[in-house]
C-alpha positions in Angstrom: -43.6 -0.7 48.8 -43.6 -3.8 46.8 -46.5 -2.5 44.6 -44.4 0.6 43.9 -41.4 -1.4 42.9 -43.5 -3.6 40.7 -45.0 -0.6 39.0 -41.5 0.7 38.5 -40.4 -2.4 36.7 -43.5 -2.5 34.5 -42.8 1.1 33.5 -39.2 0.2 32.7 -40.2 -2.8 30.6 -42.7 -0.7 28.7 -40.0 2.0 28.2 -42.3 4.7 29.6 -39.6 6.5 31.5 -37.6 9.2 29.9 -34.0 8.2 29.0 -32.8 10.9 31.4 -34.6 9.1 34.3 -34.0 5.6 33.1 -30.5 5.1 34.6 -31.8 6.0 38.1 -34.9 3.9 37.8 -33.0 0.9 36.6 -30.6 1.1 39.6 -33.6 1.2 42.0 -35.2 -1.7 40.3 -32.1 -3.8 40.8 -32.1 -3.3 44.6 -33.2 -6.0 47.0 -33.9 -3.5 49.8 -34.9 -0.1 48.5 -35.2 2.7 51.1 -37.7 5.5 51.5 -35.7 7.8 49.3 -35.6 5.2 46.5 -39.4 4.9 46.7 -39.7 8.7 46.7 -37.8 8.8 43.4 -40.0 6.2 41.9 -43.1 8.2 43.0 -41.6 11.4 41.4 -41.3 9.6 38.0 -44.7 8.0 38.2 -46.2 11.4 38.9 -44.1 13.0 36.1 -42.2 15.1 38.7 -38.8 15.7 37.1 -36.0 14.1 39.1 -33.5 16.8 38.0 -35.5 19.4 40.0 -35.6 17.4 43.2 -32.9 19.1 45.3 -35.2 20.6 47.9 -37.4 17.5 48.1 -34.2 15.4 48.5 -33.2 17.5 51.5 -36.7 17.1 53.0 -36.5 13.3 52.5 -33.0 13.2 54.0 -34.3 15.0 57.1 -37.2 12.5 57.3 -34.8 9.6 57.0 -32.6 11.0 59.8 -35.6 11.5 62.1 -36.5 7.8 61.6 -33.0 6.5 62.0 -31.8 8.1 65.2 -30.2 11.0 63.3 -28.1 8.8 61.1 -28.0 9.0 57.3 -26.5 5.5 56.9 -28.6 3.6 54.4 -30.0 6.7 52.8 -28.0 6.1 49.7 -26.7 2.6 48.7 -23.1 1.6 48.1 -22.3 0.6 44.5 -22.2 -3.1 45.5 -25.9 -3.0 46.4 -26.8 -2.5 42.7 -27.0 -5.4 40.4 -26.0 -5.2 36.7 -28.8 -3.6 34.8 -29.4 -3.1 31.1 -30.0 0.5 30.0 -31.1 2.2 26.8 -28.6 4.9 27.4 -25.8 4.0 25.0 -22.4 5.3 23.9 -21.2 4.6 20.4 -18.2 5.4 18.3 -18.8 8.1 15.7 -15.6 7.3 13.7 -14.8 11.0 13.8 -11.6 12.7 15.0 -11.8 16.4 15.8 -9.3 19.1 14.9 -7.5 18.5 18.1 -6.9 14.8 17.3 -9.4 13.6 19.9 -11.8 10.7 19.2 -15.5 11.5 19.4 -18.3 9.3 20.9 -22.0 9.9 21.1 -24.4 9.3 24.0 -28.0 9.1 22.9 -29.4 11.5 25.6 -28.7 15.1 26.5 -29.4 15.3 30.3 -27.9 18.0 32.5 -27.4 15.6 35.4 -25.4 13.3 33.1 -23.5 16.3 31.7 -22.6 17.3 35.3 -21.4 13.7 36.0 -19.3 13.7 32.9 -17.7 17.0 33.5 -16.8 15.9 37.0 -15.1 12.8 35.5 -13.0 15.0 33.3 -11.0 15.9 36.4 -10.3 12.2 36.9 -8.8 11.9 33.4 -11.7 10.0 32.0 -12.4 12.3 29.1 -11.3 15.6 27.5 -14.5 17.4 26.5 -18.3 17.1 26.6 -20.4 18.9 24.0 -24.0 19.3 25.1 -24.9 22.2 22.9 -24.5 20.9 19.3 -27.6 18.6 19.5 -30.4 18.7 22.1 -31.0 15.0 21.8 -27.4 13.7 22.4 -24.0 14.4 23.9 -20.7 14.2 22.1 -17.7 13.1 24.3 -14.1 13.6 23.2 -11.3 11.4 24.6 -7.7 10.6 23.9 -6.2 7.2 23.5 -4.6 7.1 26.9 -8.0 7.6 28.5 -9.6 4.4 27.2 -9.6 2.4 30.4 -10.8 5.3 32.6 -13.5 6.1 30.0 -15.0 2.6 30.0 -14.9 2.4 33.8 -16.9 5.7 33.8 -19.4 4.3 31.4 -19.9 1.3 33.7 -20.3 3.5 36.8 -22.9 5.7 35.0 -24.8 2.7 33.7 -24.2 3.6 30.0 -24.3 0.7 27.7 -21.4 0.2 25.2 -19.7 -2.4 23.1 -16.0 -2.6 23.9 -15.1 -3.5 20.3 -17.0 -0.5 19.0 -15.3 1.7 21.6 -11.8 0.4 20.7 -12.6 0.7 17.0 -12.9 4.4 17.4 -9.4 4.6 18.8 -7.5 1.8 17.1 -7.6 0.7 13.5 -9.0 -2.8 13.2 -6.8 -4.5 10.7 -9.0 -7.6 10.1 -11.0 -8.8 7.2 -13.5 -11.7 6.7 -12.4 -12.2 3.1 -11.1 -15.5 1.9 -8.6 -16.4 -0.9 -10.3 -17.2 -4.2 -10.5 -20.8 -5.2 -7.4 -21.1 -7.5 -9.1 -23.9 -9.5 -11.4 -21.1 -10.9 -8.4 -19.3 -12.4 -6.7 -20.3 -15.6 -3.2 -19.8 -14.3 -0.4 -20.2 -16.9 1.9 -21.7 -14.3 1.8 -23.5 -10.9 2.3 -21.1 -8.0 4.8 -21.8 -5.3 3.3 -22.9 -2.0 4.7 -19.9 -0.2 2.9 -17.6 -2.7 -0.5 -19.2 -1.9 0.3 -19.1 1.8 1.2 -15.4 1.7 -1.9 -14.5 -0.3 -4.1 -16.3 2.2 -2.5 -14.4 5.0 -2.8 -11.0 3.3 -6.4 -11.4 2.3 -7.4 -11.7 6.0 -6.1 -8.1 6.6 -7.1 -4.8 5.2 -3.7 -3.2 5.3 -0.4 -5.1 4.7 3.1 -4.3 3.5 4.2 -7.0 1.0 7.9 -6.8 1.4 9.2 -9.8 -0.6 12.6 -9.5 -2.0 12.6 -8.9 -5.8 11.8 -12.0 -7.7 9.6 -13.7 -5.2 6.4 -12.7 -7.0 5.0 -9.7 -5.2 2.9 -8.7 -8.2 1.5 -12.2 -8.7 0.6 -12.5 -5.0 -1.1 -9.1 -5.1 -3.2 -10.1 -8.1 -4.4 -13.2 -6.3 -5.4 -10.9 -3.3 -7.2 -8.5 -5.7 -9.0 -11.3 -7.5 -10.3 -12.5 -4.2 -12.0 -9.1 -3.6 -15.0 -9.6 -5.8 -17.2 -6.6 -6.7 -14.5 -4.2 -5.5 -12.7 -2.0 -8.1 -9.0 -2.2 -7.5 -6.5 0.6 -8.2 -2.8 -0.1 -8.9 -0.4 2.8 -8.3 3.0 2.1 -9.8 6.0 3.7 -11.7 5.0 4.5 -15.3 7.5 1.9 -16.6 5.6 -0.9 -14.8 2.0 -0.2 -15.9 2.0 -2.7 -18.8 3.8 -5.3 -16.7 0.9 -5.0 -14.2 -1.6 -5.3 -17.0 0.0 -8.5 -18.3 0.2 -10.0 -14.8 -3.5 -9.2 -14.1 -4.7 -10.5 -17.4 -2.6 -13.7 -17.0 -4.5 -14.5 -13.8 -7.9 -12.9 -14.7 -8.1 -13.0 -18.5 -11.8 -11.8 -18.5 -11.3 -8.9 -16.1 -12.0 -5.4 -17.1 -8.6 -3.8 -16.8 -7.9 -0.2 -17.8 -4.6 1.7 -17.9 -5.2 5.3 -17.0 -2.8 7.8 -18.7 -2.3 11.3 -17.5 -3.3 12.9 -20.8 -6.6 11.0 -20.9 -10.0 11.7 -19.4 -10.9 9.4 -16.5 -11.7 5.9 -17.6 -11.7 3.4 -14.8 -12.0 -0.4 -15.1 -14.8 -2.3 -13.4 -12.2 -4.7 -11.9 -8.8 -3.1 -12.2 -7.3 0.3 -13.1 -3.6 0.9 -13.4 -2.1 4.4 -12.9 1.3 6.0 -12.5 2.3 8.0 -9.4 2.3 11.2 -11.4 -1.4 10.7 -12.5 -2.6 10.3 -8.9 -2.3 14.0 -8.2 -4.4 14.9 -11.3 -7.2 12.4 -10.7 -7.2 12.3 -6.9 -10.8 13.5 -6.3 -12.1 11.0 -8.9 -10.0 8.1 -7.4 -11.3 8.8 -3.9 -14.9 8.5 -5.1 -14.5 5.4 -7.2 -12.0 3.1 -5.4 -12.0 1.4 -2.0 -8.9 -0.7 -2.6 -5.4 0.3 -3.7 -2.1 -1.5 -4.4 0.9 0.8 -4.1 3.9 -0.7 -5.9 7.4 0.5 -5.0 5.7 2.3 -2.0 9.1 3.7 -0.8 8.5 6.3 -3.5 6.3 8.0 -0.9 8.8 8.0 1.9 10.0 11.6 2.0 8.7 13.6 4.9 9.7 17.0 6.4 10.3 18.0 10.0 6.6 18.8 10.4 5.6 15.2 9.4 4.2 16.3 6.0 5.1 14.6 2.7 7.6 16.6 0.7 6.0 15.9 -2.7 2.6 16.3 -4.2 2.8 12.7 -5.4 3.4 11.3 -1.9 0.8 13.7 -0.4 -1.9 12.5 -2.8 -1.1 8.8 -2.3 -1.2 9.2 1.5 -4.5 11.0 1.3 -6.0 8.2 -0.9 -4.6 5.5 1.3 -6.3 7.1 4.3 -9.7 7.2 2.5 -9.9 3.6 1.2 -10.8 0.5 3.1 -8.1 -1.8 1.6 -4.5 -0.6 1.2 -1.7 -3.0 0.2 1.8 -1.7 -0.2 4.6 -3.4 -2.1 8.4 -2.9 -1.7 11.4 -5.1 -2.2 13.3 -3.1 0.4 10.9 -2.5 3.2 13.7 -1.8 5.8 15.4 1.5 4.8 18.6 2.8 6.1 16.9 5.7 7.8 14.0 5.1 10.3 12.4 8.4 9.2 11.6 6.7 5.8 9.2 4.4 7.5 6.9 7.1 8.9 4.7 7.5 5.8 4.6 3.7 5.2 3.4 3.1 8.8 0.9 6.0 8.3 -0.6 4.4 5.2 -0.8 1.1 7.1 -2.6 2.9 10.0 -0.2 1.2 12.5 -2.1 1.2 15.8 1.0 1.8 17.8 1.0 5.4 16.6 -1.8 8.0 17.0 -1.4 9.6 13.6 -4.4 11.8 14.3 -2.5 13.6 17.1 -0.7 16.8 16.1 2.3 15.4 18.0 2.3 12.1 16.0 5.4 12.9 13.9 7.5 14.4 16.8 6.6 11.4 19.0 7.8 9.1 16.2 10.9 11.0 15.3 12.0 11.7 18.9 11.9 8.0 19.7 13.1 6.4 16.5 15.2 9.0 14.6 17.9 9.9 17.2 17.3 13.7 16.8 20.2 16.1 16.8 20.0 19.8 17.4 21.6 21.8 14.5 21.8 25.4 13.5 18.9 24.9 11.2 16.7 22.9 13.6 16.4 19.3 14.4 18.1 16.6 12.3 16.0 13.4 12.2 18.3 11.5 9.8 19.6 9.2 12.6 18.3 5.9 13.9 17.4 4.9 17.5 15.3 2.0 18.9 15.4 0.4 15.5 14.6 -3.1 16.9 11.4 -1.8 18.4 10.4 -0.1 15.1 11.1 -3.1 13.0 9.1 -5.3 15.4 6.1 -3.0 14.9 6.5 -3.1 11.2 6.8 -6.9 11.1 3.3 -7.2 12.5 2.0 -5.4 9.4 4.4 -7.0 6.9 4.7 -10.3 5.0 8.3 -10.7 3.8 10.3 -13.5 2.1 13.9 -13.7 1.1 14.8 -15.5 -2.1 17.5 -17.5 -0.4 14.8 -18.9 1.9 12.1 -19.8 -0.6 14.1 -20.2 -3.8 17.5 -21.4 -2.5 18.7 -22.6 -5.9 17.9 -19.4 -7.7 20.9 -17.6 -9.3 19.3 -15.3 -11.8 15.9 -14.0 -12.8 14.8 -12.2 -15.9 11.8 -9.9 -16.0 10.4 -8.4 -19.2 9.0 -4.9 -19.0 6.7 -4.1 -21.9 6.1 -0.6 -23.2 3.5 0.6 -25.7 4.9 3.9 -27.1 3.3 6.0 -29.8 5.7 5.5 -32.7 6.6 8.4 -34.9 6.5 8.1 -38.7 10.3 7.6 -38.9 10.1 4.3 -37.1 6.9 3.0 -38.7 8.5 3.7 -42.1 11.4 1.5 -41.1 9.1 -1.4 -40.5 7.3 -0.8 -43.7 10.6 -0.8 -45.6 11.5 -4.2 -44.0 8.6 -5.7 -45.9 8.9 -3.5 -49.0 12.6 -2.5 -49.3 13.7 0.5 -51.2 16.7 0.7 -53.4 20.0 0.1 -51.4 18.0 -1.1 -48.3 19.5 -4.0 -46.4 18.0 -5.9 -43.5 21.0 -5.1 -41.3 20.9 -1.4 -42.1 17.2 -1.1 -41.5 17.3 -3.1 -38.3 20.2 -1.1 -37.0 18.4 2.2 -37.7 15.1 0.9 -36.2 16.8 -0.5 -33.0 18.5 2.9 -32.5 15.1 4.6 -32.6 13.6 2.1 -30.3 16.4 2.6 -27.8 15.5 6.2 -27.4 11.8 5.3 -26.8 13.0 3.1 -23.9 15.2 5.7 -22.1 12.5 7.2 -20.0 11.3 3.8 -18.8 14.8 2.8 -18.0 15.4 6.0 -16.0 12.1 5.5 -14.1 12.9 1.9 -13.2 16.5 2.8 -12.2 15.3 5.7 -10.0 12.9 3.3 -8.2 15.8 0.9 -7.6 18.1 3.7 -6.4 15.4 4.9 -4.0 15.5 1.4 -2.6 19.2 1.6 -2.0 20.2 -0.5 -4.9 23.1 -0.1 -7.4 22.2 -0.7 -11.0 23.8 -1.4 -14.4 22.1 -0.1 -17.5 23.0 -1.7 -20.8 22.8 0.0 -24.2 24.3 -0.3 -27.6 24.0 3.3 -28.7 26.0 6.5 -28.0 22.9 8.8 -28.0 21.1 6.6 -25.4 24.2 6.5 -23.2 24.6 10.3 -23.4 20.9 10.8 -22.3 21.5 8.4 -19.4 24.7 10.2 -18.4 23.0 13.6 -18.6 20.3 12.4 -16.2 22.3 10.6 -13.6 25.3 13.0 -13.7 27.7 12.5 -10.8 26.3 9.2 -9.5 27.1 7.3 -12.6 30.1 5.9 -14.4 30.5 4.8 -18.0 32.1 1.9 -19.8 32.0 2.6 -23.5 34.0 2.4 -26.7 37.0 4.8 -27.1 38.0 4.7 -23.4 41.5 3.7 -22.4 42.0 0.6 -20.3 43.0 2.7 -17.4 39.8 4.8 -17.6 37.6 1.7 -17.9 39.3 0.2 -14.8 38.8 3.4 -12.9 35.1 3.3 -13.7 34.8 -0.3 -12.6 36.7 0.4 -9.4 34.4 3.4 -8.6 31.3 1.3 -9.1 32.6 -1.7 -7.2 33.5 0.6 -4.3 30.0 2.1 -4.3 31.4 5.6 -5.2 29.0 5.4 -8.2 25.6 3.7 -8.0 24.8 3.6 -11.7 27.0 2.1 -14.4 26.1 2.8 -18.0 27.5 -0.2 -19.9 28.0 -0.3 -23.7 27.5 -3.9 -24.8 30.4 -4.0 -27.2 32.9 -2.2 -24.8 32.0 -4.1 -21.7 30.1 -7.2 -22.6 32.9 -9.5 -21.6 35.7 -9.7 -19.1 34.7 -7.2 -16.5 33.1 -7.6 -13.1 30.3 -5.3 -11.8 29.1 -7.4 -8.9 28.5 -4.4 -6.7 25.0 -4.5 -8.4 22.7 -7.4 -8.5 20.3 -5.6 -10.8 20.7 -4.9 -14.5 18.4 -3.0 -16.9 18.9 -4.0 -20.6 17.6 -1.5 -23.2 19.3 -2.9 -26.3 20.1 -6.4 -27.4 22.9 -8.4 -29.1 22.6 -9.5 -32.7 23.1 -13.1 -31.4 20.6 -13.6 -28.5 22.9 -16.2 -26.9 25.5 -13.4 -26.4 23.1 -11.8 -23.9 24.3 -14.4 -21.3 27.7 -12.8 -21.5 26.2 -9.4 -20.8 24.2 -10.7 -17.8 27.3 -12.3 -16.4 28.9 -8.9 -15.7 26.9 -9.0 -12.5 26.1 -12.7 -12.3 29.6 -14.1 -11.7 32.0 -15.2 -9.0 31.9 -12.8 -6.1 28.2 -12.1 -6.4 26.5 -12.8 -3.1 22.9 -12.1 -4.2 20.5 -13.5 -6.7 20.5 -11.3 -9.8 17.6 -9.6 -11.4 17.8 -8.8 -15.1 15.1 -6.4 -16.5 14.6 -6.4 -20.3 12.7 -3.4 -21.5 11.0 -3.8 -24.9 8.4 -2.1 -27.1 5.7 -4.7 -27.4 4.2 -3.5 -30.6 7.4 -3.2 -32.6 8.5 -5.9 -35.0 12.2 -5.7 -33.9 11.8 -5.8 -30.1 8.9 -8.3 -30.1 10.9 -10.7 -32.4 13.9 -10.6 -30.0 11.7 -11.3 -27.0 10.1 -14.1 -28.9 13.5 -15.6 -29.6 14.8 -15.6 -26.1 11.6 -16.6 -24.5 10.5 -19.3 -26.9 11.0 -22.0 -24.3 9.4 -20.1 -21.4 6.0 -20.8 -20.1 5.6 -17.3 -18.8 7.1 -14.3 -20.6 6.6 -11.9 -17.7 9.0 -13.5 -15.2 11.5 -16.1 -16.3 13.6 -17.8 -13.7 16.8 -19.7 -14.1 17.3 -23.0 -12.3 13.6 -23.5 -11.5 10.7 -25.0 -13.3 10.1 -22.3 -15.9 13.7 -21.9 -17.0 14.7 -21.0 -20.5 17.9 -21.2 -22.4 19.2 -18.3 -24.5 20.6 -20.8 -27.0 18.4 -21.0 -30.1 16.6 -24.2 -31.0 18.4 -24.1 -34.4 22.0 -23.1 -33.5 23.7 -21.0 -30.8 24.9 -18.7 -33.6 21.5 -18.2 -35.1 21.3 -14.5 -35.5 18.6 -11.9 -35.1 18.9 -10.9 -38.8 18.2 -14.5 -39.8 15.2 -14.7 -37.6 14.1 -11.3 -38.9 14.2 -12.6 -42.5 12.2 -15.7 -41.5 9.6 -13.6 -39.7 9.1 -11.2 -42.6 8.9 -14.1 -45.0 6.2 -15.8 -42.8 4.2 -12.7 -42.2 4.5 -10.7 -45.4 1.0 -10.2 -46.9 0.5 -11.7 -50.4 -0.6 -9.2 -53.1 -4.0 -9.9 -54.7 -4.0 -10.2 -58.4 -5.9 -7.3 -60.1 -8.9 -8.0 -62.2 -8.5 -7.2 -65.8 -11.2 -6.4 -68.4 -13.9 -7.4 -65.9 -12.6 -10.9 -65.7 -13.2 -13.2 -62.7 
């Protein structure tokens, strides 16, 4: 008997048994007191007699056992407690696959009909859903649902199938962990000193693969994101943002990483992706989706609430959102940015949580959306079907989101902050009419004046900035904000009014006092969410504190007058810190000069904050009444090229 057991162990150590027999032989080898039947099984294997064909022999052995034990079969087979823990080569591993039924697939590295029989029997005990033994003769594929995890691992233990619990769970639950570390900031040539909370948040985010960065506007979401991206070395990063913010992202990235290869991908261009960073608008993701999925493994989705819309079947309602969600599912790293991460409707969080692969929801299940909507969207039956626009169990939902979100409020981290200004650069392709204006500023024609040329040029520039202003305003409106848009020109105001229609009010020249007051009242009462403000008609004396966000397209002739314009929202009665967006054409003489004038005392042109270290004053260094025209004359005089003297008669 002992010799037979010894031989069995030698065979096991030498891995001479078939995997299909190994589980049984290991169990026997772990016994202190094997019985005759155990020894018979060892003999079968040593003689290459297949155990799976032993039914008749087993009956004969049982009869023999009874005859030698007074007719009793007690001891013929051992209780589970008789077997010691044994290591087996039969192994179950996560495949990372989810089948069309939303079930998670695992592979076992043998295809043995006895094991198949055991597994199918376990199906009735809610240990698994399906066993595929026909696809591959060398292995089995087992499909399970999330709620079967505990039963499934207990089954593997009972069948002596080796597994790694982390690997098994990874197949069912997204593992939102990363071994990455924040880059050493001393290696970066930062143009300013970051706040401690920004470094702390970047450190927290880099340790995860999917995070919602939900800081309130003005807390530096873009800067924090760039720090995270800079820490992911040798990983091409893709930034998806509204078209109006592409160049702002470019400037933020190059401020932190001046030597990085950064490309701005436009819709009309052939694909040209940067080695380090690529910036693309939402609209272009649809066109380049296949190329983006092949090239990028890390994305930053700015103003991610643009992807919130979902129908009653759980599908995104726009091609833009569908493409972004598909890309988010494919990449390893996905970082979302939103200044308003908690929407008024719980339904608007579904796509956000899906991009974050929130482990509390089984998004691979065909019932994922209904499970979410029925619990969190207070469904109501209507004539047209279910209405999921309500809210229920919001505290539970927000608690789930908070585990995937890093959020700061300005009043907590910047308590003295009253106002912020952010400059949004554009790089439009100027038509000949505008380039001719700049040429005439240097070489005036008859009857040209600086004031006349500047006025004409600024009117043209205003029209170039309309689309960006609308894009930015739509993003803010999607986030539930009210917004004031400032312009000097009737044509620009008309275009804005045509776009926003019934949700906007106007304050412009030619209106009666009563009409102006009605417009103000409508805006303050939230009956209108967009106010189109003419600078001359509404630059002083009115209150628009229903908004804490202002978009400025055109500028005053005296830069210090801009403070009066900003104070339409930044005044008594305002309960929030104000955000002022200045849109400018970076390659135009007129806009770039104005930005240079108002930011001459600022260390960072991209985000300028009042009442903190990098504050600037809109008063000119020369005089508070120093005008744009005077500055324009000085600029032209300083930059006007000198004419070379022509050579005459071959002279030197």
